[in-house]
Steps between C-alpha positions, in 0.01 A plus 500: 500500500197556279159472656268225381138590427281191499189503279396341169555771244761510224459851360793743544411813694689775684438605858430868565784705651573457872685830525773687319660178376404340171194277519594135564416264216271201538582230247280192497681185400289323239250268667684513831334649804804708590599850407779726607432818691759726650416531871825623648386513861638244744325396819691585824561138600747586776225704667239231431718240666575730792127556552421128497794424731387766747141376503604133529692600814239741644154344529380806689548712188322233297202525737500880473500489120229235484287709736485773235307261273337248734271355233778288352825642632799650319759228562415138403696227679291184441814334362627475859235244593310388189696274265230493233492877465724701269841478664575872514458796731336815362452863591188644335476878467297751300438874503199440725685268741805726508283790612391300805852444631543730805775755457690367803502146355597629157795691648613195696493280186647748252862428610430130432400557140131592503553858381714403206259224401199734501691768308590237239141394444384863485760573231413188296129580520550854375747422223392167353135426574366759247753381243402134526130583501549696177678210333235251613230734370654474153488123525145502629381739229334716763599747769556312825593811697135596540456196727810589705430847638558426872831315459379184673839351583657263749866447585641161605837397634579127495760312701548140383685413815644154591358543854148371429276215608604297192865596436547230234189593306552637148170688516563873540179632348242272340405526132251782443403799290460843659158660531588853396612679186876447530775435752864606492734249664851599608738215585819492705701297246410151622292272274167351591233689305349287221243575229263251339569537129258224397281289733733299720820652355681726743779733391744643755546878504857626557542607857621847413207579266216735587169376361158648435217246515150569380201376702133414475367857509708577192349196327143612570537873434680431171236260377749215505762681292742474793548175685596427862847368572504185717808482720646344812813514716704191567724514807851366515527345847758681708508807274346829603328697221341846518258672264298822487170520316277791399142393422277732293126445463200700379299712743302279739161622375575434130261250339699214356400471138664599168555876498254693283305175455745404223451163336727248675717273291385204714160458661481603866244373748168680537618615845790687337315636196222643713745662743365317805845496662697800612875492567460485880275191483725329246805564719323349802404187304856450380642592837351214697748253350808716533398572861475123553853453363623780724337353810243780556187307409374142489279378217309179437628258238818700445631247249177446305543787259800714428473878525555536126234243408251670728568842348495365144157356563383838630653700214435273203194314623 
């Protein structure tokens, strides 16, 4: 199944080679926001399911994993008790978090899928992240790799499991745009992921498609030449769905403004143009609402302003 790259451009380009094989072609379809890219890798969903099943049944291992990152934990289970949260369970990893897992715990979880999952993300990071950054640089008209020297990445496993606080809810993951440069989403074959093609119009993505979604950092660094893809996940009550996501963002200390002070195609706020925000601060601002949806943080007036509206006001002024 061809990968879908979600951004606004319509100019044909070719991705750089990923190895000995011929470079995969990227062919933008007129004014559509989709393009085909040949990402052959498949996520190890049998191992992902085995890992979730083991952790669901062994709360002691959940506590041990969460103790490695006590600030917000590794495993999010708010869907067990909070019906208004996103009705999913997640395992959040990253190179930094992985390094904190004690060797004894790692060895005990490897037979339940953790080792294969981490090997998968390592392979995807090495093979495809530079390729996608190169293709987005062509769309942006500037070299984005200079802002991505530390490989600031996060890995997420999602289990849209019927055993939640609100089993009949159709909300799997609320509508949002990602904060970073791009995300690669691998799906287990079941539908649910939807993209907003025009405001209020949601288009289902085939369940066996792998998608690349651009985020807000790509918008800003490119001077608005790349747009952020708004998306959501709708649950089918009674159906279990798994996904694996690789998030890629600029280095945390990068100032968020158009690279090389290039002229944006749409006016940004003074905060953005003067570089008052770095990536770390921007992530924290965006994060307060996704942490609310995941049950890790309470906020005042949660329904008064959507995450996207708040960020649009910050970015565009």
